[in-house]
C-alpha positions as CSV (number, residue, x, y, z in Angstrom):
1,M,-65.1,10.6,48.2
2,S,-64.9,13.9,46.9
3,R,-64.6,14.7,43.3
4,R,-61.6,16.8,42.1
5,P,-62.0,18.9,39.1
6,N,-59.6,17.5,36.2
7,V,-57.3,20.5,36.0
8,R,-55.5,18.6,33.3
9,A,-58.5,18.3,31.0
10,R,-59.5,22.1,31.7
11,S,-55.9,23.4,30.7
12,V,-55.8,21.1,27.4
13,Y,-59.4,23.0,26.5
14,A,-58.1,26.4,27.6
15,V,-55.0,25.9,25.2
16,G,-57.1,24.6,22.7
17,W,-59.3,27.8,22.8
18,A,-56.5,30.1,22.8
19,V,-54.8,28.4,19.9
20,L,-58.2,28.3,18.0
21,S,-59.0,32.1,18.9
22,V,-55.3,33.3,17.5
23,W,-55.8,31.2,14.5
24,L,-59.3,32.6,13.7
25,A,-57.8,36.2,14.1
26,S,-55.2,35.6,11.7
27,I,-57.4,34.4,9.1
28,G,-60.2,37.0,9.7
29,A,-59.2,38.9,6.5
30,C,-59.8,35.6,4.4
31,I,-63.4,35.0,5.7
32,P,-66.0,36.3,3.6
33,G,-68.0,39.3,5.4
34,S,-64.9,40.5,7.3
35,P,-64.8,44.1,7.1
36,A,-62.7,45.2,3.9
37,P,-60.0,47.8,4.2
38,A,-61.3,51.2,3.5
39,T,-60.6,52.4,-0.1
40,H,-59.6,56.1,-1.2
41,P,-60.4,57.5,-4.6
42,V,-57.4,57.1,-7.3
43,R,-57.1,58.9,-10.7
44,G,-54.3,59.0,-12.9
45,Q,-53.2,58.7,-16.6
46,V,-51.2,56.5,-18.8
47,F,-49.4,57.4,-21.9
48,V,-47.1,55.4,-24.2
49,D,-44.9,57.2,-26.5
50,E,-46.9,60.3,-25.7
51,Q,-49.9,59.0,-26.7
52,P,-53.1,58.1,-24.6
53,A,-53.1,54.1,-23.6
54,A,-56.9,54.0,-24.6
55,G,-58.1,50.4,-23.6
56,A,-55.1,49.5,-21.3
57,L,-55.6,47.8,-18.2
58,I,-53.6,49.0,-15.2
59,V,-53.2,46.9,-12.3
60,F,-51.9,47.7,-8.6
61,S,-50.2,45.3,-6.6
62,R,-49.5,45.6,-2.8
63,L,-45.6,46.0,-2.0
64,D,-45.8,46.1,1.8
65,G,-47.4,42.6,2.3
66,E,-50.9,43.8,3.3
67,A,-52.4,40.3,2.8
68,S,-56.2,41.6,2.9
69,A,-55.4,43.6,-0.1
70,Q,-53.7,41.1,-2.1
71,R,-57.2,39.3,-2.6
72,Q,-58.3,42.2,-4.6
73,R,-55.9,44.2,-6.4
74,P,-57.2,47.7,-7.6
75,R,-57.6,48.0,-11.5
76,G,-59.0,50.2,-13.9
77,Y,-59.1,50.7,-17.7
78,V,-57.7,53.7,-19.4
79,N,-59.8,55.8,-21.5
80,E,-59.6,57.6,-24.8
81,D,-57.9,60.7,-23.0
82,G,-55.5,58.5,-21.3
83,E,-57.4,58.7,-17.7
84,F,-58.3,56.2,-15.4
85,E,-60.0,55.8,-12.1
86,L,-59.2,52.5,-10.0
87,T,-61.6,50.0,-8.9
88,T,-61.3,47.6,-5.8
89,Y,-64.6,46.3,-4.5
90,S,-67.0,48.6,-6.5
91,L,-66.9,50.6,-9.5
92,D,-64.4,53.7,-9.0
93,D,-64.1,53.1,-5.3
94,G,-60.4,53.7,-5.5
95,A,-57.7,51.4,-3.7
96,P,-56.6,50.9,0.1
97,A,-54.0,53.2,1.5
98,G,-50.3,51.3,0.7
99,S,-47.6,51.1,-1.4
100,Y,-47.9,49.6,-4.9
101,G,-46.3,47.9,-7.9
102,I,-48.2,48.8,-10.9
103,A,-48.6,46.8,-14.2
104,V,-49.9,48.1,-17.5
105,V,-51.4,45.8,-20.0
106,W,-52.2,47.0,-23.4
107,R,-52.6,45.0,-26.3
108,E,-54.2,44.9,-29.6
109,Q,-57.5,43.4,-29.7
110,H,-59.6,43.1,-32.9
111,D,-62.7,41.4,-31.7
112,E,-63.9,40.2,-28.2
113,D,-63.8,36.6,-29.3
114,D,-60.1,36.9,-30.7
115,P,-57.0,36.4,-28.6
116,P,-55.2,39.4,-27.5
117,G,-52.6,40.4,-30.3
118,R,-49.3,41.9,-29.9
119,Y,-48.1,44.3,-27.1
120,L,-48.9,48.0,-27.5
121,A,-47.0,48.6,-24.5
122,H,-43.6,47.2,-24.0
123,E,-44.3,43.6,-22.4
124,K,-42.1,44.5,-19.4
125,Y,-44.8,46.7,-18.2
126,S,-47.2,43.8,-18.0
127,K,-45.8,42.8,-14.5
128,P,-45.3,44.9,-11.3
129,E,-42.1,43.4,-10.8
130,T,-40.5,44.6,-14.1
131,S,-42.3,47.5,-14.8
132,G,-40.5,49.8,-12.5
133,L,-43.8,51.6,-11.8
134,R,-44.5,52.5,-8.4
135,A,-47.3,54.5,-6.5
136,K,-48.4,55.3,-2.7
137,I,-52.0,55.6,-1.9
138,Q,-52.7,57.7,1.0
139,E,-56.2,58.6,2.7
140,G,-58.3,61.0,1.0
141,Q,-58.2,61.8,-2.7
142,N,-55.2,60.5,-4.9
143,D,-54.4,62.3,-8.2
144,L,-51.2,60.6,-9.4
145,E,-48.6,62.1,-11.8
146,P,-48.9,60.4,-15.3
147,F,-47.3,57.3,-16.2
148,V,-45.3,57.8,-19.4
149,L,-44.3,54.7,-20.8
150,T,-41.7,54.2,-23.8
151,N,-41.7,51.3,-25.9
C-alpha cells in the first residue's frame, strides 16, 4: 500500500503561511526595529499677535493616513525669536514627507511643578482639527512660511 501525500493538510499550511505573511507585512511598521520613514529638515516660525510665541509647543499630525508616521508626531519648541525646528526621532531631524495638520500649544507656565495656566495662543490652535494650520513637508530642506496666529 503506497502512501499518498495529504494534499489537504499541505494546502491548509500553505494558506496559513500566506495569511501570516500578509499580516506580518501589514504590521511591519509597528514592529520595533522596523525601518522608520526618512525625515527631512523642517524650520519655521510662530507668532501670536505679531509677537514670537517663545516656549510654545508645535506638533505636526499626518493628514494623509500614513500609519507609521502616526506613532511619532514631529514636534518642536519655539525659541525667543519665534523660530522652531522639528524633531521626530532624534533632535532636529525634521519630519517624514507628507501633509500635516498642525497644533500650537502656548500656555502660561510659572514653575515646572505648577499645572499650565491660561492659553497664550487661542485654545483653538491646540488641536490640528481646529487650528486651520497646514503644511506639506517635501524631501530636502523645508523652510516654512511663518505661522501668524491671532487671539
